[in-house]
Backbone as JSON Lines, residues from 0, in Angstrom:
{"i":0,"aa":"M","n":[19.35,-2.48,6.06],"ca":[18.34,-1.89,5.29],"c":[17.47,-0.71,6.38]}
{"i":1,"aa":"R","n":[17.3,0.56,5.75],"ca":[16.71,1.27,6.7],"c":[14.93,1.27,6.39]}
{"i":2,"aa":"T","n":[14.52,0.8,7.29],"ca":[13.16,0.58,7.46],"c":[12.26,1.64,8.15]}
{"i":3,"aa":"L","n":[10.84,2.07,7.7],"ca":[10.28,2.94,8.62],"c":[9.49,2.07,9.46]}
{"i":4,"aa":"L","n":[9.88,2.01,10.78],"ca":[9.22,1.13,11.74],"c":[7.69,1.65,12.14]}
{"i":5,"aa":"A","n":[6.93,0.92,12.23],"ca":[5.56,1.04,12.49],"c":[5.36,1.63,13.97]}
{"i":6,"aa":"V","n":[6.3,2.56,14.33],"ca":[6.12,3.03,15.86],"c":[6.07,4.53,15.65]}
{"i":7,"aa":"A","n":[5.36,5.14,16.65],"ca":[5.37,6.8,16.43],"c":[4.85,6.92,17.97]}
{"i":8,"aa":"C","n":[5.49,8.15,18.57],"ca":[5.49,8.24,20.04],"c":[4.81,9.75,20.02]}
{"i":9,"aa":"G","n":[3.92,9.78,20.76],"ca":[3.08,11.11,21.13],"c":[2.9,11.34,22.55]}
{"i":10,"aa":"L","n":[2.38,12.37,22.79],"ca":[2.16,12.86,24.01],"c":[1.0,13.87,24.03]}
{"i":11,"aa":"L","n":[0.11,13.69,24.84],"ca":[-1.12,14.43,25.04],"c":[-0.89,15.08,26.22]}
{"i":12,"aa":"C","n":[-1.0,16.37,26.17],"ca":[-0.82,17.16,27.24],"c":[-2.14,18.05,27.8]}
{"i":13,"aa":"A","n":[-2.69,17.29,28.75],"ca":[-4.05,17.67,29.1],"c":[-3.72,19.05,29.99]}
{"i":14,"aa":"A","n":[-2.72,19.45,30.51],"ca":[-2.38,20.54,31.2],"c":[-3.06,21.74,30.81]}
{"i":15,"aa":"G","n":[-2.73,21.98,29.44],"ca":[-3.2,23.31,28.83],"c":[-4.57,23.21,28.15]}
{"i":16,"aa":"A","n":[-5.45,22.17,28.34],"ca":[-6.49,21.95,27.47],"c":[-7.56,22.91,27.72]}
{"i":17,"aa":"G","n":[-7.64,23.6,28.77],"ca":[-8.6,24.68,28.97],"c":[-8.07,26.12,28.69]}
{"i":18,"aa":"A","n":[-6.78,26.28,28.58],"ca":[-6.39,27.4,28.5],"c":[-6.53,28.08,27.01]}
{"i":19,"aa":"A","n":[-6.52,29.39,26.97],"ca":[-6.78,29.84,25.52],"c":[-5.64,29.86,24.58]}
{"i":20,"aa":"Q","n":[-6.13,29.47,23.12],"ca":[-5.19,29.16,22.21],"c":[-4.28,30.28,22.1]}
{"i":21,"aa":"K","n":[-2.78,29.64,22.05],"ca":[-1.56,30.67,21.75],"c":[-1.18,30.5,20.52]}
{"i":22,"aa":"K","n":[-0.52,31.43,20.21],"ca":[0.11,31.17,18.72],"c":[0.86,29.9,18.76]}
{"i":23,"aa":"G","n":[1.1,29.1,17.75],"ca":[1.78,27.94,17.39],"c":[0.99,26.76,16.72]}
{"i":24,"aa":"G","n":[1.22,25.68,16.84],"ca":[0.52,24.58,16.21],"c":[1.62,23.86,15.36]}
{"i":25,"aa":"P","n":[1.07,22.89,14.51],"ca":[1.74,22.07,13.85],"c":[3.03,22.66,13.13]}
{"i":26,"aa":"V","n":[4.04,22.14,12.99],"ca":[5.12,22.64,12.23],"c":[5.65,21.47,11.24]}
{"i":27,"aa":"K","n":[6.02,22.05,10.03],"ca":[6.53,21.05,9.04],"c":[7.98,20.96,9.29]}
{"i":28,"aa":"A","n":[8.43,19.57,9.51],"ca":[9.8,19.33,9.57],"c":[10.52,19.49,8.49]}
{"i":29,"aa":"T","n":[11.76,19.93,8.5],"ca":[12.64,20.07,7.32],"c":[13.68,18.95,7.39]}
{"i":30,"aa":"E","n":[14.13,18.62,6.27],"ca":[15.22,17.46,6.05],"c":[16.31,17.92,6.42]}
{"i":31,"aa":"V","n":[17.23,17.0,7.16],"ca":[18.65,17.15,7.48],"c":[19.44,16.01,6.78]}
{"i":32,"aa":"A","n":[20.26,16.63,6.26],"ca":[21.28,15.73,5.22],"c":[22.44,15.14,6.08]}
{"i":33,"aa":"I","n":[22.88,14.05,5.8],"ca":[24.21,13.47,6.48],"c":[25.29,14.49,5.74]}
{"i":34,"aa":"A","n":[26.19,14.63,6.77],"ca":[27.5,15.38,6.14],"c":[28.06,14.45,5.05]}
{"i":35,"aa":"R","n":[28.68,15.44,4.11],"ca":[29.3,14.86,2.75],"c":[30.58,14.18,3.37]}
{"i":36,"aa":"P","n":[31.26,13.36,2.82],"ca":[32.58,12.69,3.22],"c":[33.57,13.81,2.9]}
{"i":37,"aa":"T","n":[34.76,14.0,3.75],"ca":[35.66,14.81,3.7],"c":[37.07,14.34,3.22]}
{"i":38,"aa":"H","n":[36.8,12.98,3.05],"ca":[38.2,12.09,2.51],"c":[37.64,11.54,1.2]}
{"i":39,"aa":"P","n":[38.49,11.26,0.21],"ca":[38.05,10.64,-0.99],"c":[37.31,9.28,-0.75]}
{"i":40,"aa":"I","n":[36.65,9.13,-1.61],"ca":[35.66,7.69,-1.3],"c":[36.76,6.55,-1.33]}
{"i":41,"aa":"A","n":[37.61,6.59,-2.22],"ca":[38.6,5.36,-2.38],"c":[39.36,5.28,-1.3]}
{"i":42,"aa":"A","n":[39.81,6.19,-0.59],"ca":[40.5,6.16,0.69],"c":[39.74,5.76,1.71]}
{"i":43,"aa":"L","n":[38.41,6.1,1.72],"ca":[37.66,5.51,2.89],"c":[37.15,3.84,2.49]}
{"i":44,"aa":"E","n":[37.08,3.67,1.51],"ca":[36.87,2.26,1.21],"c":[38.02,1.3,1.5]}
{"i":45,"aa":"R","n":[39.33,1.96,1.27],"ca":[40.4,1.07,1.77],"c":[40.5,0.99,3.2]}
{"i":46,"aa":"A","n":[40.05,2.02,3.88],"ca":[40.25,2.28,5.46],"c":[39.16,1.27,6.08]}
{"i":47,"aa":"L","n":[38.11,0.59,5.21],"ca":[37.34,-0.32,5.79],"c":[38.13,-1.69,6.14]}
{"i":48,"aa":"E","n":[39.24,-1.79,5.55],"ca":[40.02,-2.83,5.87],"c":[41.14,-2.59,6.9]}
{"i":49,"aa":"A","n":[41.24,-1.42,7.35],"ca":[42.32,-1.11,8.42],"c":[42.54,-2.03,9.6]}
{"i":50,"aa":"P","n":[43.53,-2.23,9.95],"ca":[43.8,-3.12,11.31],"c":[43.1,-2.41,12.4]}
{"i":51,"aa":"A","n":[43.03,-1.4,12.51],"ca":[42.54,-0.33,13.96],"c":[40.92,-0.41,13.65]}
{"i":52,"aa":"A","n":[40.24,-0.87,14.96],"ca":[38.76,-0.86,14.69],"c":[38.34,0.63,14.69]}
{"i":53,"aa":"A","n":[39.01,1.61,15.33],"ca":[38.62,2.98,15.1],"c":[38.5,3.44,13.86]}
{"i":54,"aa":"D","n":[39.67,3.32,12.95],"ca":[39.63,3.59,11.64],"c":[38.76,3.02,10.74]}
{"i":55,"aa":"R","n":[38.21,1.64,11.06],"ca":[37.03,1.15,10.1],"c":[35.8,1.7,10.36]}
{"i":56,"aa":"A","n":[35.78,1.96,11.68],"ca":[34.22,2.63,12.31],"c":[34.31,4.0,11.67]}
{"i":57,"aa":"A","n":[35.26,4.8,11.58],"ca":[35.3,6.02,11.07],"c":[35.19,6.24,9.76]}
{"i":58,"aa":"A","n":[35.75,5.06,8.93],"ca":[35.49,5.19,7.51],"c":[34.21,4.83,7.25]}
{"i":59,"aa":"A","n":[33.47,3.8,7.93],"ca":[32.34,3.59,7.5],"c":[31.33,4.59,7.93]}
{"i":60,"aa":"S","n":[31.23,5.27,9.06],"ca":[30.59,6.31,9.27],"c":[30.52,7.68,8.05]}
{"i":61,"aa":"E","n":[31.75,7.81,7.74],"ca":[31.83,8.86,6.8],"c":[31.27,8.56,5.42]}
{"i":62,"aa":"L","n":[31.36,7.34,5.08],"ca":[30.88,6.66,3.9],"c":[29.4,6.98,3.59]}
{"i":63,"aa":"A","n":[28.74,7.13,4.85],"ca":[27.23,7.34,4.78],"c":[26.88,8.69,4.2]}
{"i":64,"aa":"G","n":[27.88,9.55,3.95],"ca":[27.62,10.93,3.11],"c":[27.74,10.91,1.75]}
{"i":65,"aa":"A","n":[28.07,9.83,1.28],"ca":[28.39,9.6,-0.17],"c":[27.07,9.42,-0.86]}
{"i":66,"aa":"D","n":[26.94,9.77,-1.83],"ca":[25.83,10.22,-2.99],"c":[25.29,8.4,-3.07]}
{"i":67,"aa":"K","n":[26.22,7.76,-3.52],"ca":[25.89,6.23,-3.57],"c":[27.34,5.49,-3.6]}
{"i":68,"aa":"L","n":[27.12,4.1,-3.35],"ca":[28.41,3.32,-3.41],"c":[28.39,2.0,-4.23]}
{"i":69,"aa":"S","n":[29.28,1.74,-4.45],"ca":[29.27,0.38,-5.42],"c":[28.95,-0.77,-4.93]}
{"i":70,"aa":"R","n":[28.43,-1.7,-5.48],"ca":[27.95,-2.88,-4.76],"c":[28.92,-3.68,-3.83]}
{"i":71,"aa":"S","n":[29.95,-3.69,-4.49],"ca":[31.1,-4.25,-3.64],"c":[31.44,-3.66,-2.2]}
{"i":72,"aa":"T","n":[31.32,-2.22,-2.27],"ca":[31.43,-1.57,-1.03],"c":[30.32,-1.75,-0.13]}
{"i":73,"aa":"L","n":[29.19,-1.88,-0.68],"ca":[27.96,-2.02,0.08],"c":[27.94,-3.52,0.6]}
{"i":74,"aa":"Q","n":[28.41,-4.5,-0.06],"ca":[28.68,-5.87,0.36],"c":[29.66,-5.9,1.53]}
{"i":75,"aa":"R","n":[30.64,-5.18,1.46],"ca":[31.81,-5.04,2.36],"c":[31.18,-4.33,3.69]}
{"i":76,"aa":"L","n":[30.39,-3.45,3.73],"ca":[29.67,-2.8,4.8],"c":[28.72,-3.91,5.31]}
{"i":77,"aa":"L","n":[27.91,-4.53,4.95],"ca":[27.06,-5.43,5.15],"c":[27.8,-6.55,5.83]}
{"i":78,"aa":"D","n":[29.01,-7.15,5.28],"ca":[29.5,-8.09,5.88],"c":[30.37,-7.63,7.33]}
{"i":79,"aa":"L","n":[30.72,-6.39,7.24],"ca":[31.22,-5.64,8.61],"c":[30.19,-5.61,9.67]}
{"i":80,"aa":"S","n":[28.98,-5.28,9.16],"ca":[27.89,-5.07,10.19],"c":[27.5,-6.56,10.87]}
{"i":81,"aa":"R","n":[27.87,-7.43,10.25],"ca":[27.67,-8.86,10.6],"c":[28.77,-9.52,11.49]}
{"i":82,"aa":"T","n":[30.0,-9.2,10.97],"ca":[30.89,-9.96,11.42],"c":[32.08,-9.35,12.06]}
{"i":83,"aa":"D","n":[32.38,-7.98,11.91],"ca":[33.52,-7.4,12.54],"c":[33.27,-7.51,14.07]}
{"i":84,"aa":"P","n":[34.65,-7.8,14.54],"ca":[34.55,-8.25,16.06],"c":[34.21,-6.88,16.93]}
{"i":85,"aa":"D","n":[34.58,-5.69,16.53],"ca":[34.3,-4.5,17.29],"c":[32.9,-4.14,17.06]}
{"i":86,"aa":"P","n":[31.95,-3.95,18.21],"ca":[30.64,-3.5,17.98],"c":[30.49,-2.04,17.45]}
{"i":87,"aa":"A","n":[31.57,-1.07,17.45],"ca":[31.39,0.26,17.08],"c":[31.37,0.12,15.5]}
{"i":88,"aa":"V","n":[32.33,-0.74,14.99],"ca":[32.37,-1.05,13.6],"c":[31.13,-1.66,13.07]}
{"i":89,"aa":"R","n":[30.56,-2.63,13.78],"ca":[29.4,-3.15,13.32],"c":[28.12,-1.99,13.06]}
{"i":90,"aa":"V","n":[28.12,-1.32,14.04],"ca":[26.96,-0.2,14.34],"c":[27.18,0.7,13.13]}
{"i":91,"aa":"A","n":[28.44,1.37,12.93],"ca":[28.89,2.1,11.78],"c":[28.68,1.64,10.4]}
{"i":92,"aa":"A","n":[28.78,0.36,10.18],"ca":[28.6,-0.31,8.99],"c":[27.17,-0.4,8.59]}
{"i":93,"aa":"A","n":[26.45,-0.91,9.75],"ca":[25.03,-0.94,9.58],"c":[24.37,0.32,9.08]}
{"i":94,"aa":"W","n":[24.69,1.39,9.83],"ca":[24.27,2.6,9.72],"c":[24.25,3.13,8.21]}
{"i":95,"aa":"T","n":[25.64,3.09,7.58],"ca":[26.0,3.3,6.31],"c":[25.18,2.45,5.41]}
{"i":96,"aa":"F","n":[25.4,1.29,5.35],"ca":[24.34,0.33,4.61],"c":[23.04,0.7,4.48]}
{"i":97,"aa":"G","n":[22.43,0.66,5.58],"ca":[21.08,1.22,5.7],"c":[20.8,2.36,5.19]}
{"i":98,"aa":"H","n":[21.36,3.28,5.29],"ca":[21.28,4.6,4.58],"c":[21.26,4.87,3.22]}
{"i":99,"aa":"L","n":[22.36,3.88,2.63],"ca":[22.5,4.05,1.28],"c":[22.13,2.83,0.32]}
{"i":100,"aa":"A","n":[21.85,1.9,0.98],"ca":[21.55,0.73,0.26],"c":[20.47,0.74,-0.9]}
{"i":101,"aa":"L","n":[19.38,1.54,-0.36],"ca":[18.2,1.83,-1.48],"c":[18.76,2.91,-2.59]}
{"i":102,"aa":"S","n":[19.8,3.79,-2.31],"ca":[19.97,4.67,-3.33],"c":[21.24,4.38,-4.14]}
{"i":103,"aa":"S","n":[22.02,3.14,-4.0],"ca":[23.02,2.81,-4.78],"c":[22.79,1.51,-5.78]}
{"i":104,"aa":"P","n":[23.64,1.45,-6.64],"ca":[23.27,0.52,-7.71],"c":[23.31,-0.9,-7.16]}
{"i":105,"aa":"G","n":[22.23,-1.76,-7.41],"ca":[22.15,-3.0,-6.91],"c":[22.03,-3.12,-5.41]}
{"i":106,"aa":"G","n":[21.74,-2.04,-4.72],"ca":[21.67,-1.95,-3.2],"c":[20.21,-2.48,-2.83]}
{"i":107,"aa":"E","n":[19.27,-2.05,-3.51],"ca":[17.88,-2.52,-3.07],"c":[17.72,-4.02,-2.93]}
{"i":108,"aa":"K","n":[17.99,-4.99,-3.84],"ca":[18.24,-6.36,-3.74],"c":[18.77,-6.8,-2.41]}
{"i":109,"aa":"M","n":[19.94,-6.26,-2.28],"ca":[20.75,-6.53,-1.0],"c":[20.18,-6.05,0.3]}
{"i":110,"aa":"A","n":[19.23,-5.0,-0.02],"ca":[18.84,-4.62,1.5],"c":[17.39,-5.28,1.63]}
{"i":111,"aa":"E","n":[16.92,-6.15,0.78],"ca":[15.74,-6.97,0.93],"c":[16.0,-8.11,1.69]}
{"i":112,"aa":"G","n":[17.43,-8.73,1.55],"ca":[17.85,-9.94,2.46],"c":[18.7,-9.46,3.66]}
{"i":113,"aa":"Q","n":[18.67,-8.45,4.19],"ca":[19.81,-7.96,5.18],"c":[19.17,-8.53,6.59]}
{"i":114,"aa":"V","n":[17.94,-8.78,6.67],"ca":[17.41,-9.32,7.84],"c":[16.33,-10.47,7.44]}
{"i":115,"aa":"D","n":[15.89,-11.51,8.36],"ca":[14.9,-12.2,8.07],"c":[13.4,-11.65,8.87]}
{"i":116,"aa":"T","n":[13.9,-11.14,10.06],"ca":[12.74,-10.66,10.93],"c":[13.39,-9.08,11.46]}
{"i":117,"aa":"Q","n":[12.35,-8.34,11.17],"ca":[12.68,-6.6,11.55],"c":[12.78,-6.67,13.05]}
{"i":118,"aa":"P","n":[13.25,-5.6,13.55],"ca":[13.18,-5.38,15.01],"c":[11.7,-5.0,15.44]}
{"i":119,"aa":"R","n":[11.37,-5.3,16.68],"ca":[10.28,-5.0,17.23],"c":[10.21,-4.23,18.67]}
{"i":120,"aa":"L","n":[9.39,-3.04,18.49],"ca":[9.57,-2.14,19.8],"c":[9.03,-2.97,20.95]}
{"i":121,"aa":"L","n":[9.82,-2.88,21.95],"ca":[9.43,-3.49,23.25],"c":[9.07,-2.37,24.38]}
{"i":122,"aa":"S","n":[9.68,-1.49,24.38],"ca":[9.42,-0.37,25.41],"c":[10.11,0.9,25.11]}
{"i":123,"aa":"Q","n":[9.36,1.96,25.42],"ca":[9.92,3.47,25.12],"c":[9.56,4.19,26.44]}
{"i":124,"aa":"P","n":[10.37,5.07,26.66],"ca":[10.02,6.05,27.88],"c":[8.95,7.07,27.26]}
{"i":125,"aa":"R","n":[8.34,7.61,28.34],"ca":[7.3,8.61,28.11],"c":[8.19,9.77,27.62]}
{"i":126,"aa":"L","n":[7.44,10.33,26.46],"ca":[8.14,11.49,25.68],"c":[7.81,12.67,26.27]}
{"i":127,"aa":"A","n":[8.93,13.4,26.74],"ca":[8.9,14.77,27.55],"c":[8.92,15.94,26.64]}
{"i":128,"aa":"Y","n":[7.78,16.6,26.68],"ca":[7.44,17.9,25.87],"c":[8.63,18.95,26.2]}
{"i":129,"aa":"P","n":[9.56,19.64,25.53],"ca":[10.26,20.58,26.0],"c":[9.32,21.78,26.46]}
{"i":130,"aa":"P","n":[9.63,22.39,27.69],"ca":[8.96,23.47,28.4],"c":[8.78,24.65,27.34]}
{"i":131,"aa":"A","n":[9.97,25.02,26.59],"ca":[9.74,26.1,25.72],"c":[8.94,25.94,24.59]}
{"i":132,"aa":"A","n":[8.9,24.75,24.03],"ca":[8.24,24.18,22.99],"c":[6.68,24.2,23.28]}
{"i":133,"aa":"Y","n":[6.23,23.74,24.72],"ca":[5.0,23.6,25.02],"c":[4.41,24.94,25.19]}
{"i":134,"aa":"A","n":[5.0,25.94,25.84],"ca":[4.7,27.13,25.94],"c":[4.44,27.97,24.47]}
{"i":135,"aa":"A","n":[5.25,27.69,23.65],"ca":[4.86,28.4,22.44],"c":[3.99,27.46,21.67]}
{"i":136,"aa":"R","n":[3.43,26.29,22.07],"ca":[2.57,25.54,21.33],"c":[3.06,24.92,20.05]}
{"i":137,"aa":"V","n":[4.44,24.43,20.05],"ca":[4.97,24.01,18.82],"c":[4.59,22.62,18.97]}
{"i":138,"aa":"E","n":[3.88,21.97,17.79],"ca":[3.73,20.51,17.54],"c":[4.23,20.12,16.25]}
{"i":139,"aa":"G","n":[4.33,18.77,15.98],"ca":[4.37,18.12,14.67],"c":[5.18,17.05,14.89]}
{"i":140,"aa":"T","n":[5.68,16.36,13.73],"ca":[6.23,15.04,13.73],"c":[7.59,15.16,12.98]}
{"i":141,"aa":"L","n":[8.79,14.93,13.73],"ca":[9.97,14.69,13.2],"c":[10.53,13.29,12.73]}
{"i":142,"aa":"K","n":[11.61,13.16,12.01],"ca":[11.76,11.76,11.82],"c":[13.32,11.48,12.4]}
{"i":143,"aa":"V","n":[13.63,10.37,13.18],"ca":[15.05,10.1,13.67],"c":[15.51,8.8,12.97]}
{"i":144,"aa":"E","n":[16.7,8.9,12.5],"ca":[17.29,7.65,11.99],"c":[17.86,6.96,12.95]}
{"i":145,"aa":"I","n":[17.9,5.65,13.41],"ca":[18.45,5.07,14.27],"c":[19.21,3.59,13.78]}
{"i":146,"aa":"V","n":[19.94,3.19,14.57],"ca":[20.78,1.89,14.63],"c":[20.31,1.13,15.72]}
{"i":147,"aa":"I","n":[19.51,0.08,15.54],"ca":[19.2,-0.9,16.64],"c":[20.27,-2.09,16.72]}
{"i":148,"aa":"D","n":[21.15,-2.04,17.73],"ca":[22.09,-2.98,17.76],"c":[21.61,-4.57,18.23]}
{"i":149,"aa":"E","n":[22.53,-5.27,18.07],"ca":[22.21,-6.72,18.54],"c":[21.6,-6.93,19.7]}
{"i":150,"aa":"T","n":[21.71,-6.02,20.71],"ca":[21.13,-6.22,22.0],"c":[19.71,-5.69,22.11]}
{"i":151,"aa":"G","n":[19.26,-5.01,20.94],"ca":[18.12,-4.42,21.06],"c":[17.93,-2.82,21.33]}
{"i":152,"aa":"H","n":[19.22,-2.3,21.58],"ca":[19.2,-0.86,22.03],"c":[19.57,-0.1,21.07]}
{"i":153,"aa":"V","n":[19.31,1.19,21.11],"ca":[19.53,2.16,20.14],"c":[20.69,2.72,20.29]}
{"i":154,"aa":"A","n":[21.81,2.25,19.35],"ca":[23.1,2.41,19.48],"c":[23.63,3.94,18.81]}
{"i":155,"aa":"R","n":[22.61,4.38,18.02],"ca":[23.0,5.71,17.06],"c":[21.71,6.09,16.72]}
{"i":156,"aa":"A","n":[21.7,7.55,16.87],"ca":[20.33,8.19,16.54],"c":[20.75,9.63,15.99]}
{"i":157,"aa":"E","n":[20.0,9.87,14.93],"ca":[20.31,11.25,14.14],"c":[18.81,11.68,13.75]}
{"i":158,"aa":"V","n":[18.7,12.8,13.98],"ca":[17.42,13.64,13.22],"c":[17.68,13.64,11.68]}
{"i":159,"aa":"R","n":[16.66,13.07,11.09],"ca":[16.62,13.27,9.62],"c":[15.58,14.24,9.09]}
{"i":160,"aa":"E","n":[14.49,14.44,9.7],"ca":[13.42,15.46,9.53],"c":[13.13,16.39,10.74]}
{"i":161,"aa":"S","n":[13.75,17.61,10.75],"ca":[13.94,18.46,12.03],"c":[12.92,19.33,12.22]}
{"i":162,"aa":"I","n":[12.55,19.63,13.45],"ca":[11.67,20.64,14.07],"c":[12.75,21.03,15.22]}
{"i":163,"aa":"P","n":[13.33,22.07,15.05],"ca":[14.49,22.45,16.03],"c":[14.09,22.5,17.43]}
{"i":164,"aa":"A","n":[12.99,22.91,17.77],"ca":[12.46,23.22,19.16],"c":[12.14,21.92,19.75]}
{"i":165,"aa":"L","n":[12.05,20.76,18.88],"ca":[11.61,19.62,19.63],"c":[12.75,18.43,19.28]}
{"i":166,"aa":"D","n":[13.8,18.8,18.63],"ca":[14.68,17.72,18.09],"c":[15.36,16.97,19.29]}
{"i":167,"aa":"Q","n":[15.81,17.7,20.24],"ca":[16.64,16.92,21.38],"c":[15.8,16.07,22.17]}
{"i":168,"aa":"A","n":[14.59,16.62,22.51],"ca":[13.55,15.71,23.27],"c":[13.25,14.44,22.6]}
{"i":169,"aa":"A","n":[13.25,14.56,21.1],"ca":[13.06,13.36,20.52],"c":[14.2,12.29,20.45]}
{"i":170,"aa":"L","n":[15.49,12.89,20.4],"ca":[16.57,11.97,20.41],"c":[16.63,11.4,21.76]}
{"i":171,"aa":"D","n":[16.57,12.35,22.96],"ca":[16.51,11.78,24.4],"c":[15.71,10.63,24.52]}
{"i":172,"aa":"S","n":[14.3,10.85,23.86],"ca":[13.51,9.83,24.19],"c":[13.72,8.44,23.37]}
{"i":173,"aa":"V","n":[14.41,8.71,22.08],"ca":[14.25,7.43,21.09],"c":[15.63,6.49,21.58]}
{"i":174,"aa":"R","n":[16.67,7.2,22.28],"ca":[17.77,6.83,22.81],"c":[17.43,5.74,23.89]}
{"i":175,"aa":"G","n":[16.19,5.87,24.44],"ca":[15.68,5.1,25.6],"c":[14.86,3.83,25.28]}
{"i":176,"aa":"W","n":[14.4,3.83,23.92],"ca":[13.83,2.71,23.44],"c":[14.48,1.4,23.28]}
{"i":177,"aa":"T","n":[13.77,0.41,23.73],"ca":[14.45,-1.01,23.51],"c":[13.44,-1.86,22.59]}
{"i":178,"aa":"F","n":[14.21,-2.77,21.64],"ca":[13.51,-3.55,20.64],"c":[14.13,-4.99,20.87]}
{"i":179,"aa":"A","n":[12.93,-5.93,20.52],"ca":[13.62,-7.3,20.16],"c":[14.46,-6.93,18.72]}
{"i":180,"aa":"P","n":[15.77,-7.54,18.8],"ca":[16.47,-6.97,17.62],"c":[16.16,-7.82,16.39]}
{"i":181,"aa":"G","n":[16.65,-7.2,15.34],"ca":[16.38,-7.8,13.8],"c":[17.22,-9.09,13.73]}
{"i":182,"aa":"L","n":[16.89,-10.09,13.26],"ca":[17.53,-11.41,13.07],"c":[17.79,-11.7,11.41]}
{"i":183,"aa":"K","n":[19.06,-12.44,11.47],"ca":[19.17,-12.85,9.98],"c":[19.88,-14.15,10.43]}
{"i":184,"aa":"D","n":[19.49,-15.09,9.71],"ca":[19.86,-16.73,9.94],"c":[19.58,-17.09,11.33]}
{"i":185,"aa":"G","n":[18.69,-16.39,12.06],"ca":[18.35,-16.74,13.63],"c":[19.5,-15.93,14.54]}
{"i":186,"aa":"K","n":[20.32,-15.14,14.16],"ca":[21.31,-14.47,14.93],"c":[20.9,-13.07,15.05]}
{"i":187,"aa":"P","n":[20.98,-12.1,16.06],"ca":[20.78,-10.72,16.07],"c":[21.81,-9.97,15.42]}
{"i":188,"aa":"V","n":[21.26,-8.84,14.56],"ca":[22.09,-8.13,13.63],"c":[21.61,-6.7,13.85]}
{"i":189,"aa":"P","n":[22.67,-5.84,13.79],"ca":[22.23,-4.42,13.7],"c":[21.48,-4.01,12.64]}
{"i":190,"aa":"V","n":[20.58,-2.91,12.62],"ca":[19.59,-2.64,11.7],"c":[19.32,-1.33,11.74]}
{"i":191,"aa":"T","n":[19.19,-0.51,10.66],"ca":[19.05,0.96,10.65],"c":[17.72,1.12,10.27]}
{"i":192,"aa":"A","n":[16.85,1.92,11.01],"ca":[15.48,2.36,10.79],"c":[15.19,3.87,10.87]}
{"i":193,"aa":"L","n":[14.19,4.16,10.29],"ca":[13.66,5.5,10.1],"c":[12.26,5.55,10.99]}
{"i":194,"aa":"V","n":[12.15,6.19,12.12],"ca":[11.3,6.59,13.22],"c":[10.57,7.84,13.28]}
{"i":195,"aa":"P","n":[9.32,7.78,13.05],"ca":[8.52,9.12,13.25],"c":[8.54,9.4,14.77]}
{"i":196,"aa":"V","n":[8.61,10.7,15.22],"ca":[8.22,10.93,16.61],"c":[7.39,12.23,16.65]}
{"i":197,"aa":"T","n":[6.22,12.11,17.17],"ca":[5.25,12.86,17.13],"c":[4.87,13.83,18.33]}
{"i":198,"aa":"F","n":[4.97,15.04,18.43],"ca":[4.51,16.08,19.59],"c":[3.07,16.58,19.28]}
{"i":199,"aa":"K","n":[2.16,16.07,20.05],"ca":[0.82,16.71,19.93],"c":[0.46,17.39,21.37]}
{"i":200,"aa":"L","n":[-0.08,18.39,21.25],"ca":[-0.75,19.27,22.38],"c":[-2.01,18.77,22.58]}
């Protein structure tokens, strides 16, 4: 389930508080879509059963760019996210399930039961303002889609709403966040979340 976690990180830069106002200010973020699949959906669905973990992970990741998936494929991704022996497959399957469940037929009900306990933010490094963006006085809120793995670390992160001057700094910061992992039936499971990252002068 892709959830919007109630975490936002911001940075108050006091160093320039007395300086004359330069051009810049809040910037509206623009949406960034996931790349469309380059292989037929049916072939990718079959590859979810491939013996090689790398093939299963690649297929699961590529399916995230589909418009929607059947309930049976969503169920297969959910199962892989919980039971596949390879952590890369579990992360890729959770990524795609979380991204598509709410837009696919029957996926909303499946998403409701993905976890019993949502991940909880434990720590985050200080957000570093990029010098060029600071000098240009660029500020705003962008959104990053992440997978929080069973250990509570961010295993995957991509910008979904972009402010180009701030994107890399947001990704660098988010990758250092740690969480109490999401739980299903008392066991940690990977969970996809959409998190806001705010840069403010």
